[in-house]
C-alpha positions as CSV (number, residue, x, y, z in Angstrom):
1,X,-6.9,-5.7,23.0
2,X,-6.9,-7.3,19.7
3,X,-5.4,-4.2,18.2
4,X,-2.5,-4.3,20.7
5,X,-1.9,-7.9,19.9
6,X,-1.6,-7.2,16.2
7,X,0.9,-4.4,16.9
8,X,2.9,-6.7,19.1
9,X,3.0,-9.3,16.3
10,X,4.2,-6.7,13.8
11,X,6.9,-5.7,16.2
12,X,8.0,-9.2,16.8
13,X,8.0,-9.8,13.0
14,X,10.2,-6.8,12.4
15,X,12.7,-7.8,15.0
16,X,13.0,-11.4,13.9
17,X,16.7,-12.0,13.1
18,X,16.0,-14.5,10.3
19,X,14.4,-11.9,8.1
20,X,17.0,-9.1,8.3
21,X,19.0,-8.3,5.0
22,X,22.7,-9.1,5.2
23,X,24.9,-6.2,5.9
24,X,27.0,-4.9,2.9
25,X,30.8,-5.6,3.2
26,X,33.1,-2.8,2.2
27,X,36.2,-3.8,0.0
28,X,39.4,-2.7,1.6
29,X,41.4,-0.2,-0.5
30,X,44.5,-2.1,0.5
31,X,43.1,-5.2,-1.4
32,X,41.6,-3.3,-4.3
33,X,44.8,-1.6,-5.4
34,X,46.9,-4.7,-5.8
35,X,44.1,-6.4,-7.8
36,X,43.8,-3.5,-10.1
37,X,47.5,-3.4,-10.6
38,X,47.7,-7.1,-11.4
39,X,44.9,-6.8,-13.9
40,X,46.5,-3.9,-15.6
41,X,49.9,-5.6,-15.7
42,X,48.3,-8.8,-17.1
43,X,46.6,-6.8,-19.8
44,X,49.9,-5.0,-20.6
45,X,51.8,-8.3,-20.6
46,X,49.3,-10.0,-22.9
47,X,49.2,-7.0,-25.3
48,X,53.0,-6.9,-25.3
49,X,53.3,-10.6,-25.8
50,X,51.0,-10.6,-28.8
51,X,52.6,-7.5,-30.2
52,X,56.1,-9.2,-30.0
53,X,54.8,-12.4,-31.5
54,X,53.3,-10.4,-34.3
55,X,56.6,-8.6,-34.9
56,X,58.4,-12.0,-34.9
57,X,56.0,-13.9,-37.1
58,X,54.9,-11.3,-39.6
59,X,57.5,-10.5,-42.3
60,X,58.7,-7.0,-43.0
61,X,57.4,-7.0,-46.6
62,X,55.1,-9.9,-47.8
63,X,55.3,-8.5,-51.4
64,X,59.1,-8.7,-51.7
65,X,59.9,-11.7,-53.9
66,X,63.5,-10.9,-54.9
67,X,66.1,-12.6,-52.7
68,X,69.3,-10.8,-51.7
69,X,72.6,-12.1,-50.4
70,X,73.2,-11.8,-46.7
71,X,76.6,-12.8,-45.2
72,X,77.4,-14.0,-41.7
73,X,81.1,-13.8,-41.0
74,X,82.8,-16.4,-38.9
75,X,82.7,-15.5,-35.2
76,X,80.1,-12.8,-35.7
77,X,77.9,-12.2,-32.6
78,X,74.1,-12.6,-32.5
79,X,73.7,-8.9,-31.8
80,X,75.8,-8.0,-34.9
81,X,73.9,-10.4,-37.1
82,X,70.5,-9.0,-35.9
83,X,71.6,-5.4,-36.5
84,X,72.8,-6.3,-40.0
85,X,69.5,-7.9,-40.8
86,X,67.7,-4.7,-39.7
87,X,70.2,-2.5,-41.6
88,X,69.6,-4.5,-44.8
89,X,65.8,-4.1,-44.4
90,X,65.2,-7.9,-43.9
91,X,63.6,-7.6,-40.4
92,X,61.7,-4.8,-38.6
93,X,63.9,-4.6,-35.5
94,X,67.0,-6.3,-34.5
95,X,65.7,-6.8,-30.9
96,X,62.9,-9.1,-32.0
97,X,65.4,-11.4,-33.8
98,X,67.8,-11.3,-30.9
99,X,65.0,-12.2,-28.5
100,X,63.7,-15.0,-30.7
101,X,67.1,-16.7,-31.1
102,X,68.0,-16.1,-27.4
103,X,64.6,-17.6,-26.3
104,X,65.3,-20.8,-28.3
105,X,68.9,-21.0,-27.1
106,X,70.2,-20.9,-30.7
107,X,72.9,-18.3,-30.3
108,X,75.8,-20.7,-30.7
109,X,74.1,-22.5,-33.7
110,X,74.0,-19.7,-36.2
111,X,76.3,-20.8,-39.1
112,X,78.6,-18.5,-41.0
113,X,78.2,-18.3,-44.8
114,X,76.3,-16.5,-47.6
115,X,72.5,-16.8,-47.6
116,X,69.7,-15.8,-49.9
117,X,67.0,-13.8,-47.9
118,X,64.1,-11.6,-48.7
119,X,61.8,-9.3,-46.7
120,X,59.0,-11.8,-47.3
121,X,60.6,-14.2,-44.8
122,X,59.7,-13.9,-41.1
123,X,62.2,-14.1,-38.3
124,X,61.6,-17.9,-37.6
125,X,62.3,-18.7,-41.3
126,X,65.4,-16.6,-41.4
127,X,66.7,-18.1,-38.1
128,X,65.9,-21.6,-39.4
129,X,68.1,-21.0,-42.5
130,X,71.0,-19.9,-40.3
131,X,70.6,-22.9,-38.1
132,X,70.5,-25.3,-41.0
133,X,73.4,-23.7,-42.7
134,X,71.3,-23.2,-45.9
135,X,74.0,-21.2,-47.6
136,X,74.3,-20.3,-51.3
137,X,76.1,-23.1,-53.1
138,X,79.3,-21.9,-54.8
139,X,79.4,-25.1,-56.8
140,X,79.3,-24.9,-60.6
141,X,77.0,-27.4,-62.4
142,X,78.6,-28.9,-65.5
143,X,77.3,-31.6,-67.9
144,X,79.8,-34.0,-69.5
145,X,78.1,-35.3,-72.7
146,X,78.2,-39.0,-73.6
147,X,81.0,-39.6,-76.0
148,X,83.3,-36.8,-74.9
149,X,87.0,-37.5,-74.9
150,X,89.3,-36.6,-72.0
151,X,90.6,-33.7,-73.9
152,X,87.1,-32.4,-74.5
153,X,86.2,-32.7,-70.8
154,X,89.3,-30.7,-70.0
155,X,88.4,-28.0,-72.5
156,X,84.9,-27.7,-71.2
157,X,86.1,-27.4,-67.6
158,X,88.5,-24.6,-68.6
159,X,85.8,-22.7,-70.4
160,X,83.7,-22.9,-67.2
161,X,86.6,-21.3,-65.2
162,X,87.5,-24.3,-63.2
163,X,91.0,-24.0,-61.7
164,X,91.7,-27.7,-61.8
165,X,95.3,-27.2,-62.8
166,X,96.0,-26.3,-59.1
167,X,97.4,-29.1,-57.1
168,X,97.6,-30.1,-53.5
169,X,100.7,-31.5,-51.8
170,X,101.2,-35.0,-53.0
171,X,98.8,-34.6,-55.9
172,X,99.7,-36.2,-59.2
173,X,102.3,-34.6,-61.5
174,X,100.8,-31.9,-63.8
175,X,97.5,-31.7,-62.1
176,X,95.4,-32.0,-65.3
177,X,92.9,-34.8,-65.9
178,X,94.8,-36.0,-69.0
179,X,97.9,-36.7,-67.0
180,X,96.3,-39.3,-64.7
181,X,96.8,-42.9,-65.5
182,X,95.0,-46.1,-64.6
183,X,97.7,-47.0,-62.1
184,X,97.0,-43.9,-60.1
185,X,93.6,-45.2,-59.1
186,X,93.9,-49.0,-59.6
187,X,94.1,-49.9,-55.9
188,X,90.8,-48.1,-55.1
189,X,88.6,-49.1,-58.0
190,X,88.4,-52.8,-58.8
191,X,86.9,-52.2,-62.2
192,X,90.3,-51.0,-63.3
193,X,92.0,-54.2,-62.4
194,X,92.2,-55.6,-65.9
195,X,93.1,-52.2,-67.6
196,X,96.7,-51.4,-68.7
197,X,98.5,-49.5,-65.8
198,X,100.0,-46.9,-68.1
199,X,96.8,-46.1,-70.0
200,X,95.0,-42.8,-69.3
201,X,91.4,-42.7,-67.9
202,X,89.7,-42.5,-71.3
203,X,86.5,-44.5,-71.1
204,X,86.1,-44.4,-67.3
205,X,85.2,-40.7,-66.7
206,X,81.5,-41.3,-66.7
207,X,79.5,-38.7,-68.6
208,X,76.9,-37.1,-66.4
209,X,76.0,-33.8,-64.7
210,X,78.4,-32.9,-61.9
211,X,78.8,-30.1,-59.4
212,X,82.3,-28.8,-58.6
213,X,83.7,-25.9,-56.7
214,X,85.8,-23.6,-58.9
215,X,88.9,-24.5,-56.8
216,X,88.3,-28.2,-57.0
217,X,91.6,-29.9,-58.0
218,X,91.7,-32.4,-60.9
219,X,92.2,-35.4,-58.7
220,X,89.0,-34.8,-56.8
221,X,87.1,-34.3,-60.1
222,X,88.4,-37.6,-61.4
223,X,87.5,-39.4,-58.2
224,X,83.9,-38.1,-58.5
225,X,83.6,-39.4,-62.1
226,X,85.1,-42.7,-61.2
227,X,82.8,-43.1,-58.2
228,X,79.9,-42.5,-60.6
229,X,81.2,-45.1,-63.0
230,X,81.5,-47.6,-60.1
231,X,77.9,-47.0,-59.2
232,X,76.6,-47.3,-62.8
233,X,78.5,-50.5,-63.6
234,X,76.1,-52.6,-61.4
235,X,76.8,-56.1,-60.3
236,X,74.6,-57.7,-62.9
237,X,76.7,-56.2,-65.7
238,X,79.9,-57.2,-64.0
239,X,78.7,-60.8,-63.6
240,X,77.6,-61.0,-67.2
241,X,81.0,-59.7,-68.4
242,X,82.7,-62.3,-66.3
243,X,80.4,-65.0,-67.6
244,X,81.2,-64.1,-71.2
245,X,84.9,-64.4,-70.5
246,X,85.5,-60.8,-71.4
247,X,87.2,-58.0,-69.5
248,X,85.7,-54.7,-68.3
249,X,88.4,-52.9,-70.3
250,X,87.4,-54.7,-73.5
251,X,83.7,-53.9,-72.9
252,X,84.5,-50.2,-72.4
253,X,86.5,-50.1,-75.6
254,X,83.6,-51.7,-77.5
255,X,81.1,-49.3,-75.8
256,X,83.2,-46.3,-76.9
257,X,83.0,-47.4,-80.5
258,X,79.3,-47.9,-80.3
259,X,78.8,-44.5,-78.7
260,X,80.4,-42.9,-81.7
261,X,79.0,-45.1,-84.4
262,X,75.2,-45.1,-83.9
263,X,72.6,-43.2,-82.0
264,X,69.9,-45.5,-80.5
265,X,70.2,-48.4,-78.0
266,X,68.6,-50.8,-80.4
267,X,71.0,-49.9,-83.3
268,X,74.0,-50.1,-80.9
269,X,73.0,-53.7,-79.9
270,X,72.9,-54.7,-83.6
271,X,76.2,-53.0,-84.3
272,X,77.7,-54.6,-81.2
273,X,76.6,-58.0,-82.6
274,X,78.3,-57.2,-85.9
275,X,81.6,-56.1,-84.3
276,X,81.8,-59.0,-81.9
277,X,81.0,-61.3,-84.9
278,X,83.9,-59.8,-86.8
279,X,86.3,-60.2,-83.9
280,X,85.2,-63.8,-83.5
281,X,85.9,-64.5,-87.2
282,X,89.2,-62.7,-87.0
283,X,88.2,-60.0,-89.4
284,X,89.0,-56.3,-89.0
285,X,86.3,-54.3,-87.2
286,X,86.6,-51.4,-89.7
287,X,85.1,-48.8,-87.4
288,X,85.0,-45.3,-88.9
289,X,84.9,-44.0,-85.3
290,X,88.5,-45.1,-84.8
291,X,89.6,-43.2,-87.9
292,X,87.8,-40.1,-86.6
293,X,89.7,-40.6,-83.3
294,X,93.1,-40.8,-85.1
295,X,92.5,-37.8,-87.4
296,X,90.5,-35.9,-84.8
297,X,88.1,-35.0,-87.5
298,X,84.5,-36.2,-87.9
299,X,83.3,-37.0,-91.4
300,X,80.4,-38.7,-92.9
301,X,82.7,-40.7,-95.1
302,X,86.5,-41.4,-94.9
303,X,88.8,-41.9,-97.9
304,X,90.9,-45.0,-98.5
305,X,93.9,-42.8,-97.6
306,X,92.3,-42.0,-94.2
307,X,91.8,-45.6,-93.4
308,X,95.5,-46.3,-94.0
309,X,96.7,-44.0,-91.2
310,X,99.2,-46.0,-89.1
311,X,98.0,-46.3,-85.6
312,X,97.2,-48.9,-82.9
313,X,93.7,-47.5,-83.0
314,X,93.2,-48.1,-86.7
315,X,90.7,-51.0,-86.9
316,X,91.0,-51.1,-90.7
317,X,94.7,-52.1,-90.6
318,X,94.7,-54.1,-87.3
319,X,92.8,-57.1,-86.1
320,X,91.1,-57.0,-82.7
321,X,89.9,-54.1,-80.6
322,X,91.8,-50.8,-80.8
323,X,94.5,-50.1,-78.2
324,X,92.0,-48.4,-75.8
325,X,88.7,-46.6,-75.5
326,X,88.2,-43.7,-77.9
327,X,85.8,-41.8,-75.7
328,X,83.8,-42.0,-72.5
329,X,80.6,-44.0,-73.3
330,X,77.3,-43.7,-71.5
331,X,75.5,-46.5,-69.8
332,X,73.4,-47.5,-72.9
333,X,76.5,-48.0,-75.0
334,X,78.0,-50.1,-72.2
335,X,74.9,-52.2,-71.9
336,X,74.8,-52.7,-75.7
337,X,78.5,-53.9,-75.6
338,X,77.5,-56.4,-72.9
339,X,74.3,-57.5,-74.5
340,X,74.9,-57.6,-78.3
341,X,72.0,-58.6,-80.6
342,X,72.3,-61.3,-83.1
343,X,71.2,-60.3,-86.6
344,X,71.6,-61.4,-90.2
345,X,73.4,-58.1,-90.9
346,X,77.1,-57.8,-91.5
347,X,77.4,-54.1,-92.6
348,X,75.9,-50.8,-91.8
349,X,76.2,-47.1,-92.5
350,X,74.6,-43.8,-91.3
351,X,72.3,-41.8,-93.5
352,X,73.9,-38.3,-93.4
353,X,70.5,-36.6,-93.8
354,X,68.5,-38.4,-91.1
355,X,71.2,-39.9,-89.0
356,X,69.4,-43.3,-89.2
357,X,71.4,-46.5,-89.4
358,X,71.1,-48.5,-92.6
359,X,72.0,-52.2,-92.3
360,X,72.8,-54.6,-95.0
361,X,73.5,-58.4,-95.1
362,X,76.0,-58.6,-97.9
363,X,78.9,-56.5,-99.2
364,X,77.1,-56.0,-102.5
365,X,74.0,-54.6,-100.7
366,X,76.3,-52.5,-98.6
367,X,78.0,-51.0,-101.7
368,X,74.6,-50.2,-103.2
369,X,73.6,-48.4,-100.0
370,X,76.9,-46.4,-100.0
371,X,76.2,-45.3,-103.6
372,X,72.7,-44.4,-102.6
373,X,73.4,-42.3,-99.5
374,X,76.8,-40.9,-100.4
């Protein structure tokens, strides 16, 4: 009886629903196939995406340093530009460049021009240059030294192949810098207001480094130099000139003499003081620089005959400042003309060996120095 009861209990235990293992569910083939296809496509897409990104961001040749010219013609299509890049071995494949530009909606922003590119640039960098219009500059850099005359400026421009003799409709007669006069620009630049209308632009073509296109006409070159002069002659200088009761034209004449006479700013201030003192005392300035201008010859010492050359620029024969500036002075000479330095000196000369200025208080001392150095 007891044995039967135990068997019954086992049978009941086996058939208890709560202790049966859950039945295994079979995945439908209809569901499995789309999942597998999705996973495969996702993997393919990710691999393709990273591959394309790699092709776009990795340059063709990291080691290539030399840049080459690449031209985009006006109206050239994106596809044509991309194929030219591939043809010139600047990118791996034109399709990647086309895709990158198309993706960013830059197709209409690629600018025509000549560019410097290399195989070490990736596609985003190349596209960026095209968007920014970072073209090769065709401008020529030229430096006009302090103390150059108008004729010297023209000669230097000619030697650098500038075609400034070409003129536009309505340009000034002749088209060369030397032919322009104060009156041609007087209305635009107020610093020319007190200058003689018929004078040329000597003194106002500010010496500096400029960039011009080879085909730039003379009028535009002159405007660029006058604009520079306008910026350099700051309001403090203009106010001081006005306070002293002088004209800008007189200051530029004096500055042009100082530019040619001595080298350093300190010496120019002292010589400026000497020259203004002579003018105030109604004595001839006796500037050798004006004789050099008349003769068009630079010497360490000029003869008595040289100083007797008839000219409105001869400061040995005539009282006052010369007729006009004898060169185009730099800003230091202009400042020295505006701010002369008082000193006990009345004479000076330049040591031909060192270029240093030797000052003297009396004529006797000056004559001793001339015998010593010359």
